[in-house]
C-alpha positions in Angstrom: -5.4 24.5 -18.7 -4.2 26.9 -21.4 -3.3 26.9 -25.0 0.0 25.7 -26.3 2.6 28.5 -26.7 4.7 29.1 -29.8 7.8 27.5 -28.2 6.1 24.4 -26.8 6.8 21.0 -28.3 4.1 19.6 -30.4 5.1 15.9 -30.3 6.4 13.7 -27.6 7.2 10.4 -29.2 3.9 8.9 -30.1 2.0 11.6 -28.2 0.6 14.8 -29.8 0.4 17.8 -27.4 -3.1 19.3 -27.2 -2.8 21.9 -24.4 -0.9 23.0 -21.4 -2.3 21.3 -18.3 -0.3 23.2 -15.7 3.1 24.6 -15.1 5.7 23.9 -12.4 9.1 25.5 -11.7 11.1 22.7 -13.3 8.5 21.2 -15.6 5.4 21.8 -17.7 2.6 19.2 -18.0 0.8 18.8 -21.3 -2.5 17.1 -22.2 -1.6 14.8 -25.1 -3.2 12.2 -27.3 -1.6 8.9 -28.2 -1.5 8.8 -32.0 -1.6 5.0 -32.0 -4.4 4.3 -29.6 -6.2 7.6 -29.3 -5.9 7.5 -25.5 -5.4 10.7 -23.6 -2.1 11.1 -21.6 -0.4 13.7 -19.4 3.2 14.4 -20.5 5.6 16.0 -18.0 8.4 17.8 -19.7 11.5 19.1 -17.9 12.4 22.7 -18.6 15.0 22.9 -21.3 17.6 24.7 -19.2 17.4 21.9 -16.6 17.3 19.1 -19.2 20.6 20.4 -20.6 22.4 19.8 -17.3 23.9 16.2 -17.3 23.3 15.6 -13.6 19.7 16.5 -13.8 19.2 14.5 -17.0 20.8 11.4 -15.5 18.6 11.7 -12.4 15.5 12.2 -14.5 16.1 9.1 -16.6 17.2 6.9 -13.6 14.1 7.9 -11.6 11.9 7.3 -14.6 13.1 3.7 -14.7 12.6 3.4 -11.0 9.1 4.8 -11.2 8.1 1.8 -13.3 9.1 -0.5 -10.4 7.1 1.6 -8.0 3.9 1.0 -9.9 1.0 -0.9 -8.4 -2.0 -0.3 -6.2 -2.7 3.5 -6.2 0.4 4.3 -8.3 0.7 3.8 -12.1 3.8 3.4 -14.2 5.0 5.9 -16.9 3.8 5.0 -20.4 6.9 6.2 -22.1 10.0 8.4 -21.4 12.2 10.2 -23.9 13.1 13.4 -25.6 10.6 15.7 -27.3 10.5 16.0 -31.0 9.6 19.0 -33.2 10.7 21.6 -30.7 10.9 25.0 -32.3 14.1 26.9 -32.2 17.6 25.8 -31.4 17.2 25.3 -27.7 17.8 21.9 -25.9 15.1 19.3 -26.3 13.4 18.7 -23.0 13.2 15.4 -21.2 9.7 14.0 -20.7 7.6 11.2 -19.4 4.0 10.3 -20.2 1.3 8.5 -18.1 -2.3 7.8 -18.7 -4.8 10.5 -17.8 -7.5 10.2 -15.2 -9.3 13.2 -13.9 -8.2 14.0 -10.4 -7.6 16.9 -8.0 -4.5 17.5 -5.9 -5.4 17.4 -2.2 -4.6 21.1 -1.6 -6.8 22.1 -4.5 -9.6 19.8 -3.2 -9.4 21.4 0.2 -9.5 24.8 -1.4 -12.7 23.9 -3.2 -14.6 22.0 -0.5 -12.8 23.0 2.7 -12.0 20.4 5.3 -13.0 16.9 4.1 -15.6 14.6 5.7 -14.4 11.7 7.9 -15.2 9.1 5.3 -13.2 10.9 2.6 -10.3 11.2 5.0 -10.5 7.5 5.8 -10.4 6.5 2.1 -7.6 8.9 1.4 -5.5 7.8 4.3 -6.1 4.1 3.7 -5.0 4.4 0.1 -1.8 6.2 1.0 -1.1 3.8 3.8 -1.6 0.8 1.5 1.0 2.1 -0.8 3.4 2.9 2.1 2.9 -0.6 3.5 4.3 -2.3 0.3 7.1 0.3 0.1 8.1 -0.3 3.7 8.2 -4.0 3.2 11.5 -3.7 1.5 13.0 -1.4 4.1 12.6 1.7 1.9 11.0 5.0 2.8 8.7 6.7 0.2 9.7 10.3 1.1 7.4 11.9 -1.5 4.2 12.7 0.3 2.7 16.2 0.1 -0.7 17.7 -0.7 0.5 18.2 -4.3 1.5 14.5 -4.7 -1.8 13.2 -3.3 -4.7 13.2 -5.8 -8.4 12.6 -5.5 -10.0 10.7 -8.4 -13.6 9.6 -8.7 -12.9 6.0 -7.6 -10.2 6.6 -5.0 -7.0 8.3 -4.1 -3.9 8.4 -6.3 -0.2 9.1 -5.6 1.8 11.0 -8.2 4.9 13.3 -8.3 3.9 14.9 -11.6 6.9 13.3 -13.3 10.1 11.6 -12.2 11.9 14.7 -11.1 12.6 13.6 -7.6 13.7 16.3 -5.2 14.1 18.7 -8.2 10.4 18.5 -9.1 9.7 21.8 -7.5 13.1 23.4 -8.2 13.2 27.1 -9.2 16.0 28.5 -11.3 17.9 31.3 -9.6 20.9 33.5 -10.2 24.4 32.0 -10.7 23.1 28.6 -11.8 21.5 27.8 -8.5 18.1 26.2 -7.7 15.8 26.9 -4.9 14.2 23.6 -3.8 11.1 23.3 -1.8 10.9 20.0 0.1 7.9 18.4 1.8 7.1 18.1 5.5 9.8 17.8 8.1 9.8 15.2 10.8 11.3 15.4 14.4 14.0 12.9 13.6 15.1 14.9 10.6 15.3 18.0 12.7 17.6 16.1 15.0 19.8 15.2 12.0 18.8 11.5 12.0 18.2 9.4 8.9 14.6 9.0 7.6 12.9 5.7 7.9 9.5 4.1 7.3 8.3 5.8 10.5 9.1 9.2 8.9 6.5 8.5 6.2 3.9 7.8 8.9 4.6 11.2 10.5 4.1 12.9 7.2 0.9 10.8 6.6 -0.4 12.1 10.0 0.3 15.7 8.8 -1.6 15.0 5.5 -4.6 13.5 7.3 -4.8 16.4 9.7 -4.6 18.8 6.8 -7.3 17.0 4.9 -9.6 16.9 8.0 -9.1 20.5 9.1 -7.7 22.5 6.1 -4.5 23.4 8.1 -1.4 21.5 9.2 -0.9 21.0 13.0 2.4 22.9 13.3 2.0 25.9 11.0 0.7 28.4 13.6 3.5 30.9 14.2 6.5 32.4 12.4 8.2 30.4 9.7 11.6 30.5 11.5 10.1 28.6 14.4 8.6 25.8 12.3 11.4 23.3 13.1 11.2 23.9 16.8 7.4 23.4 16.8 7.6 20.2 14.9 10.3 18.9 17.2 8.8 20.0 20.5 5.1 21.1 20.3 2.1 18.8 20.5 0.0 18.8 17.3 -3.1 20.9 17.1 -5.9 18.4 16.4 -9.0 20.0 17.9 -10.6 20.2 14.4 -10.0 16.6 13.6 -13.0 14.3 14.0 -13.0 12.4 17.3 -12.9 9.0 15.6 -9.7 9.9 13.7 -7.9 12.0 16.3 -6.2 9.2 18.2 -4.9 7.5 15.1 -3.5 10.7 13.7 -1.9 11.6 17.0 -0.2 8.3 17.1 1.2 8.9 13.6 2.5 12.3 14.9 4.4 10.8 17.9 7.8 12.4 18.3 9.4 9.1 18.8 9.4 7.1 15.6 9.2 3.8 17.5 5.8 4.9 18.9 4.2 5.4 15.5 2.0 2.6 14.0 2.9 0.7 10.9 1.4 1.6 7.6 -0.5 -1.6 7.5 -2.0 -0.9 10.9 -3.1 2.6 9.8 -4.6 1.2 6.5 -6.6 -1.4 8.4 -7.8 1.0 11.1 -9.0 3.6 8.5 -10.7 1.1 6.2 -11.0 -2.5 7.3 -12.4 -3.4 3.8 -9.5 -1.5 2.1 -9.6 2.0 0.5 -11.1 0.6 -2.7 -13.9 -1.1 -0.7 -14.7 2.0 1.3 -14.7 4.2 -1.8 -17.0 1.9 -3.7 -20.2 3.7 -4.8 -18.6 7.2 -4.7 -16.6 8.9 -2.0 -16.1 12.5 -3.1 -18.3 15.4 -1.8 -20.5 16.9 -4.5 -18.3 19.9 -5.2 -15.2 17.8 -5.7 -17.1 15.2 -7.8 -18.3 18.0 -10.0 -14.8 19.5 -10.3 -13.3 16.2 -11.3 -16.1 15.6 -13.9 -15.6 19.1 -15.3 -11.9 18.7 -15.6 -12.4 15.4 -17.5 -15.0 17.0 -19.8 -12.5 19.8 -20.7 -9.7 17.4 -21.4 -11.9 15.1 -23.5 -13.1 18.0 -25.5 -9.6 18.8 -26.8 -9.0 18.1 -30.4 -5.8 16.9 -32.1 -4.5 19.8 -34.2 -4.6 19.2 -38.0 -1.3 17.9 -39.5 1.0 20.8 -40.4 -1.3 23.4 -38.7 0.3 25.9 -36.5 -1.5 26.8 -33.3 -1.8 30.4 -32.3 -0.8 30.7 -28.7 -3.5 31.9 -26.4 -6.2 32.2 -29.0 -7.7 28.8 -29.6 -10.2 29.1 -26.8 -8.7 26.5 -24.5 -10.1 27.3 -21.1 -7.8 28.2 -18.2 -8.1 26.5 -14.9 -10.8 28.9 -13.7 -12.9 28.4 -16.8 -12.1 31.7 -18.6 -10.4 31.7 -22.0 -6.7 32.4 -21.9 -5.8 35.3 -24.2 -2.1 35.5 -23.7 0.5 32.8 -23.9 2.1 33.6 -20.6 0.6 32.3 -17.4 -1.3 34.7 -15.2 -1.9 37.1 -18.1 -5.4 37.7 -17.0 -6.1 41.2 -15.7 -5.7 41.2 -11.9 -8.5 42.7 -9.9 -7.7 45.0 -7.0 -6.8 43.0 -3.9 -6.0 39.8 -5.8 -3.2 37.8 -4.3 -0.7 36.5 -6.9 -0.3 32.7 -6.6 3.2 31.3 -6.6 3.0 28.8 -9.5 6.4 27.3 -8.8 5.4 25.7 -5.5 2.3 24.2 -4.0 0.8 26.1 -1.1 -2.0 25.6 1.3 -5.2 27.5 0.4 -6.9 29.7 2.9 -9.8 27.5 4.0 -11.6 27.0 7.3 -11.5 29.3 10.3 -7.7 29.7 10.5 -5.8 32.5 8.8 -3.8 31.6 5.7 -0.3 30.3 6.2 2.6 31.9 4.4 5.3 29.7 2.8 8.5 29.7 4.8 11.6 31.2 3.2 13.5 29.4 0.4 17.2 28.9 0.1 19.3 27.8 -2.8 21.5 25.0 -4.1 24.3 25.0 -6.6 23.6 23.2 -9.9 26.8 22.3 -11.8 26.4 23.1 -15.4 27.4 20.2 -17.6 29.5 18.6 -14.9 29.5 14.9 -14.1 27.6 14.0 -10.9 29.9 14.5 -7.9 29.5 13.0 -4.5 26.9 15.0 -2.5 28.7 18.0 -1.0 27.8 19.7 2.2 24.9 22.1 2.3 25.4 25.4 0.6 25.7 28.2 3.2 22.5 30.1 3.7 21.3 32.9 5.8 18.7 30.6 7.4 19.3 26.9 7.0 16.4 24.5 7.4 16.7 20.8 7.9 15.8 18.4 5.2 12.3 17.2 4.6 10.9 13.7 3.8 12.7 13.9 0.4 16.1 13.9 2.2 17.9 11.5 4.4 21.0 12.2 6.4 24.3 11.4 4.9 27.8 11.4 6.5 29.1 14.9 6.6 25.8 16.5 5.5 22.8 17.6 7.4 20.6 16.2 4.7 21.0 14.5 1.3 18.4 13.4 -1.2 17.9 9.7 -1.7 16.0 7.3 -3.9 14.4 4.4 -2.1 14.5 0.9 -3.5 11.5 -0.5 -5.3 8.8 -1.2 -2.7 7.4 -4.5 -1.8 4.8 -5.6 0.6 2.8 -8.1 2.5 -0.9 -8.5 3.2 -2.3 -6.1 5.7 -3.6 -7.4 9.0 -7.3 -7.4 9.5 -8.2 -7.7 5.8 -11.8 -9.0 5.5 -10.7 -11.8 3.2 -8.0 -13.1 5.6 -10.0 -16.2 6.3 -8.6 -19.4 7.8 -6.9 -21.6 5.3 -7.0 -19.0 2.5 -4.5 -16.8 0.9 -5.1 -13.1 1.6 -5.9 -10.8 -1.3 -3.0 -9.2 -3.2 -2.5 -6.8 -6.0 -4.1 -3.6 -7.0 -7.0 -2.3 -4.9 -9.6 -3.1 -7.6 -8.2 -6.5 -8.3 -6.4 -5.6 -11.4 -4.6 -2.8 -13.2 -6.3 0.5 -13.4 -5.4 3.7 -15.2 -4.0 6.4 -12.9 -3.5 10.1 -13.5 -0.4 12.1 -14.1 3.0 10.6 -14.0 4.2 7.8 -11.8 5.6 8.4 -8.3 9.3 8.7 -8.6 11.8 6.7 -6.6 13.4 9.6 -4.9 10.2 11.7 -4.7 11.6 13.9 -1.9 9.0 16.5 -1.6 8.2 16.5 -5.3 5.2 18.7 -5.8 5.9 20.0 -2.3 3.4 21.1 0.2 2.7 24.7 1.2 3.8 25.3 4.7 6.8 23.1 4.3 10.2 24.7 4.7 12.5 25.1 1.8 16.1 24.0 2.2 19.4 24.5 0.4 20.6 21.2 -0.8 23.1 19.9 -3.5 21.5 18.1 -6.3 22.5 14.5 -5.7 24.1 12.2 -8.1 21.7 10.2 -10.2 20.7 6.9 -8.6 22.1 3.7 -9.9 20.1 2.9 -13.1 17.5 0.1 -13.1 18.3 -3.1 -15.0 18.5 -2.3 -18.7 15.5 -3.8 -20.5 17.9 -4.7 -23.2 20.0 -7.0 -21.0 19.6 -10.7 -21.9 17.6 -13.0 -19.7 20.6 -15.2 -19.2 22.7 -12.4 -17.9 20.0 -11.3 -15.5 19.5 -14.8 -14.2 23.2 -15.2 -13.6 23.3 -12.0 -11.6 20.3 -13.0 -9.5 21.7 -16.4 -8.9 25.0 -15.0 -7.8 23.2 -12.7 -5.3 21.0 -15.3 -3.6 22.1 -18.7 -4.9 20.2 -21.7 -6.1 17.3 -20.0 -7.9 15.1 -21.9 -10.2 16.2 -21.5 -13.8 13.8 -19.1 -15.4 13.5 -17.2 -12.2 15.7 -14.6 -10.6 13.4 -11.7 -10.6 12.5 -10.0 -7.3 9.1 -8.5 -7.1 7.0 -7.1 -4.2 3.5 -6.1 -3.5 2.6 -3.3 -5.8 6.1 -2.6 -6.9 7.1 -5.3 -9.2 10.8 -4.8 -9.3 11.2 -7.4 -11.9 14.3 -8.4 -13.8 13.7 -7.5 -17.5 14.1 -10.2 -20.1 14.3 -9.8 -23.8 14.7 -13.3 -25.2 11.6 -14.5 -27.0 12.1 -18.0 -25.7 12.0 -18.8 -22.0 15.1 -20.2 -20.3 15.1 -24.0 -20.6 14.1 -25.9 -17.5 16.8 -28.1 -15.8 16.7 -31.8 -16.4 17.8 -32.5 -12.8 17.6 -30.8 -9.5 20.7 -28.9 -8.4 21.6 -28.1 -4.8 19.5 -25.2 -3.5 17.4 -25.2 -6.6 13.6 -25.7 -6.5 12.4 -29.0 -7.8 10.5 -29.2 -11.1 6.9 -28.2 -10.5 4.3 -31.0 -11.1 2.3 -28.4 -13.0 1.8 -24.6 -13.4 -1.4 -22.7 -13.7 -1.7 -19.1 -14.9 -4.9 -17.3 -14.1 -6.4 -15.7 -17.3 -5.3 -12.1 -17.9 -8.9 -11.3 -18.8 -9.9 -11.8 -15.1 -8.8 -9.9 -12.1 -6.1 -11.6 -10.0 -7.6 -14.0 -7.3 -8.5 -12.5 -4.0 -8.2 -15.8 -2.1 -7.0 -19.3 -2.7 -7.9 -22.5 -0.7 -7.6 -26.2 -1.0 -10.7 -28.4 -1.0 -10.5 -32.1 0.0 -7.1 -32.5 -1.6 -8.9 -32.3 -5.0 -9.5 -28.7 -5.9 -7.7 -25.4 -5.7 -10.6 -22.9 -5.3 -9.9 -19.3 -6.2 -12.2 -16.4 -5.6 -12.0 -13.1 -7.4 -13.9 -9.9 -8.0 -16.2 -11.3 -10.6 -16.3 -15.1 -10.0 -14.9 -18.1 -8.3 -12.9 -20.8 -10.2 -11.6 -24.3 -9.4 -8.3 -25.8 -10.6 -7.8 -29.6 -10.5 -5.0 -30.3 -8.1 -3.8 -33.3 -10.1 -3.4 -31.6 -13.5 -3.4 -27.9 -12.9 -6.3 -27.4 -15.3 -9.2 -25.2 -14.6 -12.4 -27.3 -13.9 -15.1 -24.6 -13.6 -15.9 -21.0 -12.9 -19.0 -19.5 -11.3 -20.0 -15.8 -10.9 -22.2 -16.7 -7.8 -19.3 -17.1 -5.5 -17.5 -13.9 -6.5 -15.5 -12.1 -3.6 -15.8 -15.2 -1.5 -13.9 -15.4 1.8 -12.8 -19.0 1.9 -13.4 -22.4 0.4 -14.1 -25.1 3.0 -15.2 -28.7 2.8 -18.9 -29.1 3.7 -18.9 -32.8 4.2 -17.4 -34.9 1.5 -19.4 -33.7 -1.5 -19.8 -29.9 -1.3 -17.6 -26.8 -1.5 -18.6 -24.1 1.0 -17.9 -20.4 0.2 -18.8 -17.4 2.2 -19.7 -14.6 -0.1 -20.3 -10.9 0.9 -24.1 -11.5 1.1 -24.7 -15.2 1.5 -23.3 -18.7 2.3 -23.0 -20.9 -0.8 -22.6 -24.7 -1.2 -21.2 -25.6 -4.6 -20.9 -28.9 -6.4 -17.2 -29.7 -6.8 -17.8 -31.2 -10.3 -19.1 -28.1 -12.0 -19.4 -25.4 -9.4 -23.2 -25.4 -9.6 -24.9 -23.8 -6.5 -26.6 -26.6 -4.6 -27.7 -24.5 -1.5 -27.6 -20.9 -0.5 -28.4 -19.1 2.8 -28.8 -15.4 2.6 -27.6 -13.4 5.6 -30.7 -11.2 5.6 -32.9 -14.3 6.0 -30.8 -16.6 8.3 -29.2 -14.0 10.7 -31.9 -11.4 11.2 -30.4 -8.8 8.9 -27.0 -9.0 10.5 -24.0 -7.8 8.5 -21.6 -10.8 8.5 -17.9 -10.0 9.0 -14.9 -12.0 8.0 -14.6 -15.6 9.2 -12.7 -16.0 12.5 -11.8 -19.6 12.0 -13.1 -23.1 11.4 -12.9 -26.7 12.7 -14.4 -29.6 10.9 -17.9 -28.6 10.0 -18.1 -25.6 12.4 -17.2 -22.0 11.4 -17.0 -19.0 13.7 -17.7 -15.5 12.6 -18.8 -12.1 13.8 -21.8 -10.0 12.7 -23.5 -6.8 13.7 -26.5 -4.6 13.1 -27.7 -1.2 14.2 -30.5 -0.8 16.6 -32.4 2.3 17.7 -32.2 3.1 21.4 -35.1 5.4 22.4 -34.3 8.3 24.5 -35.6 8.0 28.2 -38.8 9.7 29.1 -38.0 13.3 30.0 -38.7 14.7 33.4 -41.6 17.1 33.7 -40.9 20.4 31.9 -37.9 18.9 30.1 -37.5 18.2 26.3 -37.2 14.6 25.2 -33.8 13.6 24.1 -32.9 12.2 20.7 -33.0 8.5 19.9 -29.6 6.9 19.3 -28.4 4.5 16.6 -26.3 2.0 18.4 -24.4 -1.0 16.9 -24.9 -4.5 18.4 -22.4 -7.2 17.6 -22.4 -10.9 18.0 -20.0 -13.9 17.8 -21.6 -16.9 16.1 -20.9 -20.6 15.5 -22.5 -22.2 12.5 -22.5 -25.8 11.2 -21.9 -25.8 7.4 -22.9 -29.4 7.0 -26.3 -29.2 8.8 -26.6 -25.5 7.7 -27.6 -24.6 11.2 -26.7 -21.8 13.6 -25.2 -23.4 16.8 -25.0 -20.3 19.1 -24.9 -16.6 19.1 -23.1 -14.5 21.9 -23.3 -10.7 22.3 -19.8 -9.1 22.2 -18.6 -5.5 22.2 -19.1 -3.8 18.9 -16.1 -2.9 16.9 -15.2 0.4 15.3 -17.7 1.8 12.7 -19.7 0.3 11.2 -19.7 -2.0 14.2 -18.6 -5.5 13.2 -15.5 -6.6 15.2 -12.9 -8.8 13.4 -11.9 -11.9 15.3 -9.2 -14.5 14.7 -9.3 -17.9 16.5 -5.8 -18.3 18.0 -6.3 -21.8 19.5 -9.0 -24.5 19.7 -9.1 -26.6 22.8 -11.5 -29.5 23.8 -13.8 -27.2 25.8 -13.2 -23.7 24.5 -11.7 -21.6 21.7 -9.3 -18.7 22.3 -10.0 -15.6 20.2 -8.0 -12.5 19.4 -9.7 -9.3 18.1 -7.8 -7.7 15.2 -6.6 -4.3 16.4 -7.9 -2.6 13.3 -11.5 -3.3 14.5 -11.0 -2.0 18.1 -12.8 1.2 18.9 -10.8 4.1 20.1 -12.2 3.7 23.6 -11.1 0.0 23.7 -7.6 1.0 22.5 -7.3 3.6 25.3 -8.6 1.1 27.9 -6.2 -1.6 26.8 -3.2 0.7 27.4 -1.3 -0.8 24.4 -1.9 -4.4 25.6 -3.8 -7.0 23.7 -6.3 -9.4 25.2 -7.5 -12.9 24.4 -11.1 -14.1 25.0 -12.2 -17.7 25.8 -15.6 -18.9 24.5 -17.2 -22.1 25.5 -17.3 -24.5 22.5 -20.8 -25.8 23.1 -22.7 -22.7 24.3 -20.6 -19.7 23.1 -20.6 -18.3 26.6 -17.7 -15.9 27.3 -15.6 -17.6 30.0 -12.8 -15.1 30.5 -10.7 -12.3 29.0 -7.0 -12.0 29.8 -3.9 -10.0 28.8 -0.5 -11.7 28.4 2.5 -9.8 29.6 3.3 -6.7 27.4 1.9 -8.3 24.2 0.3 -5.5 22.2 -3.0 -5.7 20.3 -1.0 -6.2 17.0 1.3 -8.8 18.5 1.4 -12.2 16.7 -0.3 -14.8 18.9 -1.1 -18.5 18.6 -2.0 -21.2 21.0 -2.1 -25.0 21.2 -4.5 -27.6 22.4 -2.6 -28.1 25.7 -3.4 -24.6 26.9 -0.2 -22.8 26.1 -0.3 -19.4 24.3 2.7 -18.1 22.4 2.9 -14.3 21.8 5.3 -11.8 20.4 6.4 -9.5 23.3 8.7 -6.7 22.2 11.5 -8.4 20.2 11.0 -11.8 22.0 8.6 -14.7 21.8 7.1 -15.6 25.1 5.0 -18.6 26.2 2.2 -18.3 28.7 -0.2 -20.6 30.5 -3.4 -19.6 28.8 -5.8 -20.0 31.7 -3.7 -18.1 34.2 -1.5 -15.8 32.0 1.5 -17.2 33.9 4.8 -16.8 31.9 6.5 -20.1 31.1 9.5 -19.2 29.0 10.9 -16.6 26.7 13.1 -16.8 23.5 15.1 -13.8 22.7 14.7 -12.5 19.1 17.0 -10.6 16.8 17.7 -7.0 17.8 15.4 -4.7 16.1 13.2 -7.5 14.9 9.7 -8.8 15.8 8.2 -12.2 15.7 5.4 -13.1 13.3 2.7 -15.7 14.0 4.3 -18.9 15.1 3.3 -22.4 13.9 2.8 -25.2 16.4 3.6 -28.8 15.2 4.3 -31.8 17.4 7.0 -31.0 20.0 8.1 -27.8 18.2 7.0 -24.2 17.8 8.2 -22.9 14.4 9.0 -19.2 14.4 9.4 -16.4 11.9 10.9 -13.0 12.4 11.0 -9.7 10.6 14.8 -10.0 10.4 13.9 -12.6 7.7 14.8 -15.6 10.0 12.8 -18.7 10.7 13.4 -21.3 13.3 12.1 -23.8 15.8 12.0 -24.0 19.6 10.9 -26.8 21.9 7.3 -26.3 23.1 8.0 -27.5 26.7 11.2 -25.6 27.5 11.6 -22.9 24.9 15.0 -24.2 24.0 16.1 -22.9 20.6 16.5 -25.9 18.3 17.6 -24.0 15.2 17.4 -20.6 13.5 18.2 -19.8 9.9 18.0 -16.8 7.6 16.0 -16.9 4.4 18.8 -14.7 3.0 16.3 -12.1 1.9 17.6 -8.6 2.6 16.1 -7.3 5.9 14.2 -5.5 7.3 10.7 -6.4 6.2 7.6 -8.2 7.4 8.1 -11.5 9.0 7.8 -14.3 6.3 4.6 -16.4 6.4 5.4 -20.0 7.3 3.7 -23.2 6.2 4.4 -26.9 7.0 4.0 -29.7 4.5 1.3 -32.2 5.3 4.0 -34.6 6.7 5.4 -31.7 8.8 8.9 -32.5 7.5 9.3 -29.4 5.3 8.9 -25.8 6.6 8.2 -23.3 3.8 8.8 -19.5 4.3 7.2 -17.0 1.8 7.7 -13.3 1.6 7.6 -10.5 -1.0 10.9 -11.7 -2.6 11.1 -15.5 -2.6 10.0 -18.8 -1.2 12.5 -20.8 0.9 12.2 -24.4 2.0 13.8 -25.8 5.1 14.0 -29.2 6.8 11.6 -28.7 9.7 13.6 -30.7 12.2 17.1 -29.4 11.5 16.7 -26.2 9.7 18.7 -27.4 6.7 18.0 -25.0 3.8 16.6 -27.2 1.0 15.8 -24.8 -1.9 14.7 -21.4 -2.9 12.3 -20.2 -5.6 11.7 -16.9 -7.4 9.6 -16.7 -10.6 10.4 -14.5 -13.5 7.3 -12.4 -12.9 6.5 -11.8 -16.6 7.0 -14.3 -19.5 7.5 -11.5 -22.0 10.1 -8.7 -22.0 7.3 -6.1 -21.7 4.9 -8.2 -19.7 2.8 -6.7 -16.9 4.6 -5.9 -13.6 3.8 -8.6 -11.0 2.6 -6.9 -7.8 2.0 -9.6 -5.3 4.0 -11.4 -2.6 4.4 -15.2 -2.6 1.9 -17.4 -0.8 2.0 -21.1 0.0 -0.7 -23.8 0.5 0.2 -27.4 1.1 -1.8 -30.6 0.3 -0.4 -34.1 0.6 3.1 -34.1 -0.8 2.6 -30.9 -2.8 3.2 -27.2 -2.0 1.1 -24.8 -4.1 3.1 -21.5 -4.5 1.1 -18.5 -5.7 2.4 -15.2 -7.0 -0.5 -13.1 -8.2 -1.8 -15.0 -11.3 0.9 -17.7 -11.3 0.6 -21.0 -9.4 3.3 -23.7 -9.1 2.8 -27.2 -7.7 6.1 -28.3 -6.1 6.8 -31.8 -4.7 7.8 -31.6 -1.0 8.6 -34.2 1.7 
């Protein structure tokens, strides 16, 4: 930080500037105070010479609007965007955007302070980034903005930022003849080959970031700058310094073939099964970084708002610089340089010299033309340069150009596999990592964050500044207009709906009318029926983690702080209890009790008032075992995994030899428990999962004599993954004794492949782009149904003579169980690609309901006739909070309960 200079703006809308936070080539960030609320904010102001260029100005504003829709999870929205007021002189007024301040360090600065980061820190960091990527990729968009300067480490978890919505120009440097030198982020092999970026490109960059965090260097930086592209395209990554437990995962992210890289959801689950927020709970930063974050926050909090009318003297008010010494000159870097000091390039982010490897130099930069005052033209070809480097993650190939900058659509998402709350019959958790909105540092991540705050070691490339992206819906547009547009696009939406929102992104149609649109008096073709009731979870509480139906009477919701029950007849809340907070599921324990599995104990609640009738603590009932997520349930019996750590003493040494060290070894078990009799039925030893040791199982089928179980891939140890050779397996356990009967693999079904079985002994698994049926006991193939090209099947649903299917091409369908003959296949009409919709059948099995990040679609289960669609408005008020959750559906009787974050709708169904 340093003092304000004479020509710095003093006011940005409702924000009063206190000090310069730092400086970039195209923008300056200021610490500011909200005059209305007194809260501290960071304001990113574009340099006046760039703000005066229409194409830059349009891009800045368009990306600021898009940044709002990217908010959620580990990314926060801008607080306000506008022009600065009170700028001295006659120069142009800079564009700016403000976001709430939270103390945090960029990844490259953190590595410079602490060196390579510990494994747990890398896991939290990677899981947080992957969680954000997962919801972005759900809409088919690519983030393209990852770099050590855009990844921040805060006290309670990682953050993503681009230091202002400047997109690919965020690290632009003004050059001669109105040209800009633009440093982009990391390159990927497909970009070097001139191919378009995709979601897999983000995973390659994530692998580079994780390797950098773990070692202090990137895997391909060894050698001359001009050979960087060849090394990325051809050489194997240098991962010797990466911890063994992380090496295989990072290597898979760095696969040359995009098709061989894992999904973001898979990476998130493998790094932190409990989620980044869960793994970071209780503190995650090493002591030097925690102290640096605390020190930064103390310096910012100590800043005082200048007296009204007072003029600050630049460089003399004692505001400390980033190294703790007072700044005595208004210009950056005015301190006296000591002999041998290396001048830092303030316009770009570079890797610091940490660890055993020598420092890497930035590769050369090139330039792009910046039209002064001209309207945004179509992107021209690359400007000729002496050395032309391919585009980085901020750029995607365009016809006639080796690279062009692009702004992805607002992200969306779906629950990640392997989440500890993904219990049978329950809705997986959704929303921000802490269960509710949290303040995040700096400015929001921009839509086209192509290399913003670019990483050192990343090539710089000469690119034309692209035209501004299409503007987001104008908040001033009327709700009626927005609904009309949405209805024209997808047809038959419920009146009052029309907004599209996705996990963490909340791309929501704005509405300005004070009164909500009137509900229809009759049901129109394709329109969702009138809900029997609606329920909105209180804004004072975190959004529900899970939702489950109890005895056709209660909708039981669990959250971070408590559990609550909603009457299924009226939609009114009946009770709430703190005892059952963070529960996994709500099941019927007989006819008179509600069973909830909390993180530390089993609870039995009275349905009338939620009072705890019985409790069984894990430490007392299961010999100090750590209980994992429920694998499944049937009647009064639940199945779950658990583990503990035991000490294995070193063998007695031979004469004259030293005794070896004792080892701490995890032991894992698969258990069956009767929740009515409150009695353990059996306990079977099973292979331990990845650290801390509890494997995560899912019951794929229940048969009369046994249960078929799949282990979620995120809990497999690296050794198990290698041994499986990319094939998943199914275990059979005896229902009465828990004895392991057999373990089998089915065709080329991977560990992540969607799998389900029936009581007749048939297993249905996604194999490549197809759905294949196998005889469970022999693994003999029975039939195969071809899927849509480039699509994969989600978990099928077996009902009567049919197997209902769902695909990532946003299609659902039905095939005959006996023959595999395709009965019908229909599109949900949601833009593809994305995760396969989750499918649910009504209690009568007459209606099939598909839910994804965009909408809910109902079909006739026997014929595939599309019945209706539903999208809610997301926010009742024009400036309401962004909705950041996908749709989920539970069915009970003739009612379908549709959930979207805090909102619940009870629709009548056949």
